[in-house]
C-alpha positions in Angstrom: -16.1 -4.6 1.8 -13.0 -6.0 0.2 -11.2 -9.0 1.7 -8.6 -11.5 0.7 -5.4 -13.1 1.6 -2.4 -11.1 2.7 -0.4 -9.4 -0.1 -3.3 -9.9 -2.6 -3.3 -6.2 -3.5 -6.4 -4.9 -1.5 -4.7 -1.8 -0.2 -3.1 -1.0 -3.5 -6.5 -1.3 -5.2 -8.0 1.1 -2.6 -5.3 3.7 -3.3 -6.2 3.7 -7.0 -10.0 4.1 -6.5 -9.9 7.8 -5.7 -8.0 8.5 -8.9 -10.5 6.6 -11.0 -13.6 8.1 -9.4 -12.3 11.7 -9.4 -15.3 13.6 -10.7 -17.6 16.4 -9.6 -20.1 14.0 -8.0 -17.9 12.3 -5.5 -15.4 13.4 -2.9 -13.4 10.4 -2.0 -11.1 10.2 1.0 -8.8 7.4 2.0 -8.3 6.8 5.8 -5.8 4.4 7.0 -6.7 3.1 10.4 -6.3 0.3 12.9 -9.3 -0.1 15.1 -10.4 3.5 15.5 -13.0 4.3 18.0 -16.1 6.1 16.9 -14.9 9.5 18.1 -11.8 9.2 15.9 -13.8 8.0 13.0 -16.0 11.2 13.2 -12.8 13.3 13.7 -11.1 11.8 10.6 -14.1 12.2 8.3 -14.6 15.8 9.6 -11.0 16.7 8.8 -11.3 15.1 5.3 -14.3 17.3 4.6 -12.4 20.4 5.7 -14.2 20.8 9.1 -12.6 21.5 12.4 -13.4 18.5 14.5 -15.6 19.1 17.6 -15.0 17.5 21.0 -18.4 16.1 21.5 -19.3 13.0 19.4 -22.9 14.1 19.0 -22.0 17.7 18.0 -19.4 16.3 15.6 -21.9 13.9 14.0 -24.5 16.8 13.6 -21.7 18.9 12.0 -21.0 16.1 9.6 -24.7 15.7 8.7 -25.0 19.5 8.0 -21.8 19.5 5.9 -22.9 16.5 3.8 -26.3 18.2 3.2 -24.5 21.5 2.3 -22.2 20.0 -0.3 -24.8 18.1 -2.3 -24.9 17.0 -5.1 -21.4 16.0 -4.2 -21.4 12.7 -2.3 -18.6 12.1 0.2 -17.1 8.6 0.1 -14.8 7.5 2.9 -12.5 4.5 2.4 -11.3 2.9 5.6 -8.3 0.6 5.2 -7.4 -1.5 8.3 -3.7 -2.2 7.9 
């Protein structure tokens, strides 16, 4: 978790992280959000991993688990930025 005073550069730093960790072991996605509910969090992560989001939260979560297992040794990293 990164926190600090307004205009300290937190969001700018987060935008640079994927560029500096771009390697074959990590798949980094940046998700800008403002108070997403859990269904939308699963939907955004699914889309970032190239999946078609499912309507059911439990089915979507299972789909994500399978995808994460299937893409190993690549580790997905999701960065959520509340702006």
